[in-house]
PDB file as gemmi writes it, atoms N, CA and C in Angstrom:
CRYST1    1.000    1.000    1.000  90.00  90.00  90.00 P 1                      
ATOM      1  N   MET A   1      -5.624  -8.003   7.960  1.00  0.00           N  
ATOM      2  CA  MET A   1      -4.518  -6.961   8.537  1.00  0.00           C  
ATOM      3  C   MET A   1      -5.832  -6.532   9.496  1.00  0.00           C  
ATOM      4  N   PRO A   2      -5.200  -6.309  10.802  1.00  0.00           N  
ATOM      5  CA  PRO A   2      -5.752  -5.344  11.401  1.00  0.00           C  
ATOM      6  C   PRO A   2      -5.742  -3.881  11.015  1.00  0.00           C  
ATOM      7  N   PRO A   3      -6.838  -3.290  11.633  1.00  0.00           N  
ATOM      8  CA  PRO A   3      -7.243  -1.964  11.150  1.00  0.00           C  
ATOM      9  C   PRO A   3      -5.878  -0.646  11.691  1.00  0.00           C  
ATOM     10  N   HIS A   4      -5.479  -1.247  13.130  1.00  0.00           N  
ATOM     11  CA  HIS A   4      -4.482  -0.352  13.586  1.00  0.00           C  
ATOM     12  C   HIS A   4      -3.212  -0.815  13.203  1.00  0.00           C  
ATOM     13  N   ILE A   5      -2.905  -1.500  12.491  1.00  0.00           N  
ATOM     14  CA  ILE A   5      -1.811  -2.226  11.788  1.00  0.00           C  
ATOM     15  C   ILE A   5      -1.847  -1.149  10.712  1.00  0.00           C  
ATOM     16  N   LYS A   6      -2.739  -1.026   9.778  1.00  0.00           N  
ATOM     17  CA  LYS A   6      -3.218  -0.418   8.925  1.00  0.00           C  
ATOM     18  C   LYS A   6      -3.099   0.759   8.469  1.00  0.00           C  
ATOM     19  N   ALA A   7      -3.050   1.232   9.709  1.00  0.00           N  
ATOM     20  CA  ALA A   7      -3.315   2.873   9.450  1.00  0.00           C  
ATOM     21  C   ALA A   7      -1.396   3.161   9.895  1.00  0.00           C  
ATOM     22  N   LEU A   8      -1.243   2.388  10.765  1.00  0.00           N  
ATOM     23  CA  LEU A   8       0.498   2.863  11.264  1.00  0.00           C  
ATOM     24  C   LEU A   8       0.703   2.401   9.867  1.00  0.00           C  
ATOM     25  N   LEU A   9       0.740   1.757   8.682  1.00  0.00           N  
ATOM     26  CA  LEU A   9       1.252   1.462   7.725  1.00  0.00           C  
ATOM     27  C   LEU A   9       1.040   2.562   6.602  1.00  0.00           C  
ATOM     28  N   SER A  10      -0.044   2.934   6.760  1.00  0.00           N  
ATOM     29  CA  SER A  10      -0.646   3.963   6.335  1.00  0.00           C  
ATOM     30  C   SER A  10       0.201   5.749   6.318  1.00  0.00           C  
ATOM     31  N   VAL A  11       0.432   5.734   7.717  1.00  0.00           N  
ATOM     32  CA  VAL A  11       1.656   6.649   7.881  1.00  0.00           C  
ATOM     33  C   VAL A  11       2.625   6.735   7.869  1.00  0.00           C  
ATOM     34  N   ALA A  12       2.917   5.689   7.656  1.00  0.00           N  
ATOM     35  CA  ALA A  12       4.873   5.209   7.148  1.00  0.00           C  
ATOM     36  C   ALA A  12       5.099   5.379   5.763  1.00  0.00           C  
ATOM     37  N   CYS A  13       3.908   5.550   4.848  1.00  0.00           N  
ATOM     38  CA  CYS A  13       3.913   5.233   3.365  1.00  0.00           C  
ATOM     39  C   CYS A  13       4.010   6.456   3.347  1.00  0.00           C  
ATOM     40  N   LEU A  14       3.007   7.265   3.941  1.00  0.00           N  
ATOM     41  CA  LEU A  14       2.263   9.032   3.317  1.00  0.00           C  
ATOM     42  C   LEU A  14       3.750   9.873   3.943  1.00  0.00           C  
ATOM     43  N   ALA A  15       4.116   9.581   4.758  1.00  0.00           N  
ATOM     44  CA  ALA A  15       5.419   9.812   5.361  1.00  0.00           C  
ATOM     45  C   ALA A  15       6.381   9.736   4.562  1.00  0.00           C  
ATOM     46  N   THR A  16       7.246   8.742   4.145  1.00  0.00           N  
ATOM     47  CA  THR A  16       8.211   7.911   3.171  1.00  0.00           C  
ATOM     48  C   THR A  16       7.689   8.987   1.903  1.00  0.00           C  
ATOM     49  N   ALA A  17       6.477   9.165   1.140  1.00  0.00           N  
ATOM     50  CA  ALA A  17       6.065   9.720  -0.071  1.00  0.00           C  
ATOM     51  C   ALA A  17       6.118  10.962   0.208  1.00  0.00           C  
ATOM     52  N   ALA A  18       6.007  11.637   1.208  1.00  0.00           N  
ATOM     53  CA  ALA A  18       6.318  13.425   1.389  1.00  0.00           C  
ATOM     54  C   ALA A  18       7.295  13.432   1.240  1.00  0.00           C  
ATOM     55  N   ALA A  19       8.526  12.644   1.918  1.00  0.00           N  
ATOM     56  CA  ALA A  19       9.951  13.337   2.397  1.00  0.00           C  
ATOM     57  C   ALA A  19      10.418  12.692   0.458  1.00  0.00           C  
ATOM     58  N   GLY A  20       9.857  11.901  -0.002  1.00  0.00           N  
ATOM     59  CA  GLY A  20      10.760  11.594  -1.205  1.00  0.00           C  
ATOM     60  C   GLY A  20       9.837  12.892  -2.592  1.00  0.00           C  
ATOM     61  N   TYR A  21       8.904  13.377  -2.274  1.00  0.00           N  
ATOM     62  CA  TYR A  21       8.167  14.541  -2.770  1.00  0.00           C  
ATOM     63  C   TYR A  21       9.033  15.768  -2.462  1.00  0.00           C  
ATOM     64  N   ALA A  22       9.702  16.119  -0.826  1.00  0.00           N  
ATOM     65  CA  ALA A  22      10.125  17.073  -0.908  1.00  0.00           C  
ATOM     66  C   ALA A  22      11.924  17.131  -1.067  1.00  0.00           C  
ATOM     67  N   PHE A  23      12.039  15.771  -1.101  1.00  0.00           N  
ATOM     68  CA  PHE A  23      13.615  15.642  -1.685  1.00  0.00           C  
ATOM     69  C   PHE A  23      13.574  16.266  -2.990  1.00  0.00           C  
ATOM     70  N   MET A  24      12.636  15.495  -4.001  1.00  0.00           N  
ATOM     71  CA  MET A  24      12.650  15.736  -5.432  1.00  0.00           C  
ATOM     72  C   MET A  24      12.532  17.290  -5.458  1.00  0.00           C  
ATOM     73  N   ILE A  25      11.567  18.081  -4.799  1.00  0.00           N  
ATOM     74  CA  ILE A  25      11.322  19.352  -5.245  1.00  0.00           C  
ATOM     75  C   ILE A  25      12.623  19.983  -4.847  1.00  0.00           C  
ATOM     76  N   HIS A  26      13.676  19.168  -3.584  1.00  0.00           N  
ATOM     77  CA  HIS A  26      14.938  20.417  -3.570  1.00  0.00           C  
ATOM     78  C   HIS A  26      15.824  19.930  -4.570  1.00  0.00           C  
ATOM     79  N   LEU A  27      15.492  19.008  -5.177  1.00  0.00           N  
ATOM     80  CA  LEU A  27      16.684  18.753  -7.007  1.00  0.00           C  
ATOM     81  C   LEU A  27      16.492  19.639  -7.415  1.00  0.00           C  
ATOM     82  N   GLY A  28      14.993  20.095  -7.585  1.00  0.00           N  
ATOM     83  CA  GLY A  28      14.548  20.543  -8.694  1.00  0.00           C  
ATOM     84  C   GLY A  28      13.839  20.007  -9.514  1.00  0.00           C  
ATOM     85  N   GLN A  29      13.406  18.788  -9.480  1.00  0.00           N  
ATOM     86  CA  GLN A  29      12.596  17.494 -10.263  1.00  0.00           C  
ATOM     87  C   GLN A  29      11.380  18.141 -10.063  1.00  0.00           C  
ATOM     88  N   SER A  30      10.393  18.398 -10.927  1.00  0.00           N  
ATOM     89  CA  SER A  30       8.961  18.812 -10.516  1.00  0.00           C  
ATOM     90  C   SER A  30       8.328  17.807 -11.100  1.00  0.00           C  
ATOM     91  N   GLY A  31       8.388  17.078 -12.132  1.00  0.00           N  
ATOM     92  CA  GLY A  31       7.765  16.185 -12.591  1.00  0.00           C  
ATOM     93  C   GLY A  31       7.554  14.701 -11.483  1.00  0.00           C  
ATOM     94  N   PRO A  32       9.150  14.476 -11.653  1.00  0.00           N  
ATOM     95  CA  PRO A  32       9.308  13.560 -10.589  1.00  0.00           C  
ATOM     96  C   PRO A  32       8.773  13.055  -9.409  1.00  0.00           C  
ATOM     97  N   SER A  33       8.320  14.489  -8.719  1.00  0.00           N  
ATOM     98  CA  SER A  33       7.857  14.681  -7.514  1.00  0.00           C  
ATOM     99  C   SER A  33       6.475  14.412  -7.414  1.00  0.00           C  
ATOM    100  N   TYR A  34       6.126  15.255  -8.660  1.00  0.00           N  
ATOM    101  CA  TYR A  34       4.472  14.355  -9.032  1.00  0.00           C  
ATOM    102  C   TYR A  34       4.260  13.295  -8.830  1.00  0.00           C  
ATOM    103  N   ALA A  35       4.768  12.221  -9.785  1.00  0.00           N  
ATOM    104  CA  ALA A  35       4.683  10.610  -9.849  1.00  0.00           C  
ATOM    105  C   ALA A  35       5.034  10.281  -8.039  1.00  0.00           C  
ATOM    106  N   VAL A  36       6.294  10.786  -7.394  1.00  0.00           N  
ATOM    107  CA  VAL A  36       6.125  10.338  -6.487  1.00  0.00           C  
ATOM    108  C   VAL A  36       5.438  10.741  -5.179  1.00  0.00           C  
ATOM    109  N   ALA A  37       4.156  11.601  -5.365  1.00  0.00           N  
ATOM    110  CA  ALA A  37       3.238  12.018  -4.326  1.00  0.00           C  
ATOM    111  C   ALA A  37       1.867  11.176  -4.661  1.00  0.00           C  
ATOM    112  N   PHE A  38       2.206  11.053  -6.106  1.00  0.00           N  
ATOM    113  CA  PHE A  38       0.667  10.034  -6.473  1.00  0.00           C  
ATOM    114  C   PHE A  38       0.824   8.751  -5.960  1.00  0.00           C  
ATOM    115  N   LEU A  39       2.330   8.420  -6.072  1.00  0.00           N  
ATOM    116  CA  LEU A  39       2.226   6.853  -6.084  1.00  0.00           C  
ATOM    117  C   LEU A  39       2.094   6.677  -4.607  1.00  0.00           C  
ATOM    118  N   GLY A  40       2.853   7.589  -3.821  1.00  0.00           N  
ATOM    119  CA  GLY A  40       2.580   7.236  -2.505  1.00  0.00           C  
ATOM    120  C   GLY A  40       1.158   6.781  -1.839  1.00  0.00           C  
ATOM    121  N   VAL A  41       0.217   8.490  -2.536  1.00  0.00           N  
ATOM    122  CA  VAL A  41      -1.019   7.839  -2.240  1.00  0.00           C  
ATOM    123  C   VAL A  41      -1.948   6.735  -2.725  1.00  0.00           C  
ATOM    124  N   PHE A  42      -1.659   6.732  -3.920  1.00  0.00           N  
ATOM    125  CA  PHE A  42      -2.126   5.139  -4.536  1.00  0.00           C  
ATOM    126  C   PHE A  42      -2.059   4.458  -3.844  1.00  0.00           C  
ATOM    127  N   ALA A  43      -0.632   3.855  -3.434  1.00  0.00           N  
ATOM    128  CA  ALA A  43      -0.286   3.055  -2.701  1.00  0.00           C  
ATOM    129  C   ALA A  43      -0.879   3.068  -1.250  1.00  0.00           C  
ATOM    130  N   THR A  44      -1.160   4.042  -0.281  1.00  0.00           N  
ATOM    131  CA  THR A  44      -2.092   3.520   0.767  1.00  0.00           C  
ATOM    132  C   THR A  44      -3.654   3.560   0.077  1.00  0.00           C  
ATOM    133  N   ALA A  45      -4.070   4.044  -0.614  1.00  0.00           N  
ATOM    134  CA  ALA A  45      -5.529   4.006  -0.955  1.00  0.00           C  
ATOM    135  C   ALA A  45      -5.577   2.338  -1.390  1.00  0.00           C  
ATOM    136  N   ALA A  46      -4.834   1.827  -1.700  1.00  0.00           N  
ATOM    137  CA  ALA A  46      -4.641   0.388  -2.557  1.00  0.00           C  
ATOM    138  C   ALA A  46      -4.355  -0.731  -1.581  1.00  0.00           C  
ATOM    139  N   MET A  47      -3.866  -0.188  -0.205  1.00  0.00           N  
ATOM    140  CA  MET A  47      -3.935  -1.137   0.690  1.00  0.00           C  
ATOM    141  C   MET A  47      -5.448  -1.040   1.513  1.00  0.00           C  
ATOM    142  N   TRP A  48      -6.196  -0.411   1.310  1.00  0.00           N  
ATOM    143  CA  TRP A  48      -7.527   0.047   2.198  1.00  0.00           C  
ATOM    144  C   TRP A  48      -8.507  -1.008   1.293  1.00  0.00           C  
ATOM    145  N   VAL A  49      -8.345  -0.374  -0.015  1.00  0.00           N  
ATOM    146  CA  VAL A  49      -9.372  -1.003  -0.958  1.00  0.00           C  
ATOM    147  C   VAL A  49      -9.092  -2.226  -1.291  1.00  0.00           C  
ATOM    148  N   PHE A  50      -7.861  -3.304  -1.487  1.00  0.00           N  
ATOM    149  CA  PHE A  50      -7.797  -4.326  -2.028  1.00  0.00           C  
ATOM    150  C   PHE A  50      -7.789  -5.050  -0.681  1.00  0.00           C  
ATOM    151  N   PRO A  51      -8.385  -6.203  -0.414  1.00  0.00           N  
ATOM    152  CA  PRO A  51      -8.276  -7.437   0.534  1.00  0.00           C  
ATOM    153  C   PRO A  51      -6.946  -8.168   0.922  1.00  0.00           C  
ATOM    154  N   GLU A  52      -6.390  -8.163   1.951  1.00  0.00           N  
ATOM    155  CA  GLU A  52      -5.648  -8.993   1.945  1.00  0.00           C  
ATOM    156  C   GLU A  52      -5.859 -10.557   1.342  1.00  0.00           C  
ATOM    157  N   VAL A  53      -5.090 -11.710   0.861  1.00  0.00           N  
ATOM    158  CA  VAL A  53      -4.934 -13.043   0.286  1.00  0.00           C  
ATOM    159  C   VAL A  53      -5.087 -13.498   1.913  1.00  0.00           C  
ATOM    160  N   VAL A  54      -5.565 -14.421   1.723  1.00  0.00           N  
ATOM    161  CA  VAL A  54      -6.292 -15.493   2.794  1.00  0.00           C  
ATOM    162  C   VAL A  54      -5.909 -17.001   2.146  1.00  0.00           C  
ATOM    163  N   LYS A  55      -5.426 -18.274   2.166  1.00  0.00           N  
ATOM    164  CA  LYS A  55      -5.293 -19.204   1.736  1.00  0.00           C  
ATOM    165  C   LYS A  55      -6.230 -19.832   3.029  1.00  0.00           C  
ATOM    166  N   LYS A  56      -7.118 -20.674   2.120  1.00  0.00           N  
ATOM    167  CA  LYS A  56      -8.130 -21.180   3.230  1.00  0.00           C  
ATOM    168  C   LYS A  56      -7.617 -22.619   2.967  1.00  0.00           C  
ATOM    169  N   ASP A  57      -6.995 -23.730   4.360  1.00  0.00           N  
ATOM    170  CA  ASP A  57      -6.993 -25.248   4.272  1.00  0.00           C  
ATOM    171  C   ASP A  57      -8.253 -26.152   3.578  1.00  0.00           C  
ATOM    172  N   VAL A  58      -8.186 -26.619   2.326  1.00  0.00           N  
ATOM    173  CA  VAL A  58      -9.201 -26.743   2.196  1.00  0.00           C  
ATOM    174  C   VAL A  58      -8.502 -28.447   1.882  1.00  0.00           C  
ATOM    175  N   LYS A  59      -9.980 -29.234   2.851  1.00  0.00           N  
ATOM    176  CA  LYS A  59      -9.551 -30.564   2.783  1.00  0.00           C  
ATOM    177  C   LYS A  59      -9.980 -31.284   1.852  1.00  0.00           C  
ATOM    178  N   PRO A  60      -9.603 -32.652   1.260  1.00  0.00           N  
ATOM    179  CA  PRO A  60     -10.285 -33.179   0.146  1.00  0.00           C  
ATOM    180  C   PRO A  60     -11.110 -33.886   0.472  1.00  0.00           C  
ATOM    181  N   THR A  61     -12.529 -33.498   0.014  1.00  0.00           N  
ATOM    182  CA  THR A  61     -13.676 -34.740   0.338  1.00  0.00           C  
ATOM    183  C   THR A  61     -13.373 -36.050  -0.410  1.00  0.00           C  
ATOM    184  N   ALA A  62     -14.040 -36.769   0.316  1.00  0.00           N  
ATOM    185  CA  ALA A  62     -14.286 -38.358  -0.195  1.00  0.00           C  
ATOM    186  C   ALA A  62     -15.194 -38.259  -1.381  1.00  0.00           C  
ATOM    187  N   PRO A  63     -14.520 -39.301  -2.187  1.00  0.00           N  
ATOM    188  CA  PRO A  63     -15.988 -39.412  -3.546  1.00  0.00           C  
ATOM    189  C   PRO A  63     -17.196 -40.217  -2.625  1.00  0.00           C  
ATOM    190  N   PRO A  64     -17.985 -39.965  -3.335  1.00  0.00           N  
ATOM    191  CA  PRO A  64     -19.611 -39.946  -2.934  1.00  0.00           C  
ATOM    192  C   PRO A  64     -19.834 -41.566  -3.301  1.00  0.00           C  
ATOM    193  N   LYS A  65     -20.202 -42.463  -2.353  1.00  0.00           N  
ATOM    194  CA  LYS A  65     -20.231 -44.039  -2.637  1.00  0.00           C  
ATOM    195  C   LYS A  65     -21.549 -44.288  -3.545  1.00  0.00           C  
TER     196      LYS A  65                                                      
END                                                                             
């Protein structure tokens, strides 16, 4: 995935996590709000750390003669 796409997804993920955190604080749920914040940061970091799965087109080789 190109870095500029990954950066936009990171911003969207962190913004969603921040909105979820603020909503949980508004509801008075302090414990779940920490979980929402942690999972948002974790998901963003995982997107950058772990590589994207790419399938390789493997052609079968002929048996040796």
